[in-house]
C-alpha positions, 0 to 999 in steps of 0.5 A: 833081626826078621822080628824087628824088620817087620816092624820097619814101617811102624819104626820109621813112622815113630822114630823108636826102635822095635820092641826087644826081642827076648832071646836066652841064646841071642848074645853067644850068636850075635858075638859069634857072627861077630867074631866070624866077621871080625877074623876076615878084616882084623889083620887089614886093620893091625896093618892099617893102623900099624903098631910101632911103638905101642905098648897099651891098647884099650879095646871098648865093646871089644866083643870075642876079642878078636881085635885085641888078639890080632894086634896082640900077635902082631906086638910081641910087646903090646897089652890089651884091656877090653871092656864089654858088657858082662854076659860078653865078657866069657866069651871073650875070656874063653877066646884069649884062652885059646889063643893062648893070650890071657897073660896079656889080654885082660877083660872087665865087664862095664859099660863103655859109656860110664865105666872108669878108664884110666887118664893118659894110660893108652896109645891105641883106643879102637872102638870097631863096630861101636859108634852105629849104635850110640847117637851122636850125643853119645858119641861125642861123650866116648871119643870125649872119654877116649881122648882123657885116656889116651897117653900123649900124641896116643890114637884112636881108631874107629872101625865103621860103616861110613855114609856120604855126606848126603847119607843117600849112599854106599848102599850097605851103610845106609842099609845098615842104618836102617837097621840101628833104626829098628834095633836101638834108641839113637843108633845110626850110621855117619858120616866123614865130616860127622867123625872129623868134627867131632873128634875135633871138639873131642880134642883130637888133631889129626884126622884121617879116613881109610878105606879098607876093603868091604863095607867097613871103613877105619877113621884115625885121630891122634891126641894132642 
């Protein structure tokens, strides 16, 4: 992070991210850090979303599989599919196997923006710490794909930093927007009204925000 943040001034001037840092150990270190942070809030997200009647879940960008594992442990009949990049999937497979859930959680390599998804197959699509990586246009396209993948009355759950409408607070979310400026081409942190407008444009009905302990909040929306 320091190598990228040391170029913050240039990134602010140009609007472009810092050059990508080449590091063979980066993926494993990054996923381990994400897994560490997610373990502290996975159970709270499961409780906020609920698992009643849920049988199929799609975990886009599922990383280590920590959320799929938490949902599967809470719902014995639930099956989850994780889609993440090829360099991440071996890590997820290892975590899923260690949890004894290989028969109920599958892991598939792919780009969530382009990977083929079944139509109307899932009760839940989870996007945890994903939307901040993408531009508004990419998020709208991703929500439309999630809508098509959900069964009628299925839900999307988005766990992420959420800024206030003025984009000036809270501090943790605005600082993370800077982190996305130096690290991604189009990523940022977004407000509740932005998420609501994108989700409704994709066809979702009811949209609500669930405030969680810590800097991450939850947006839930239901397919009509």
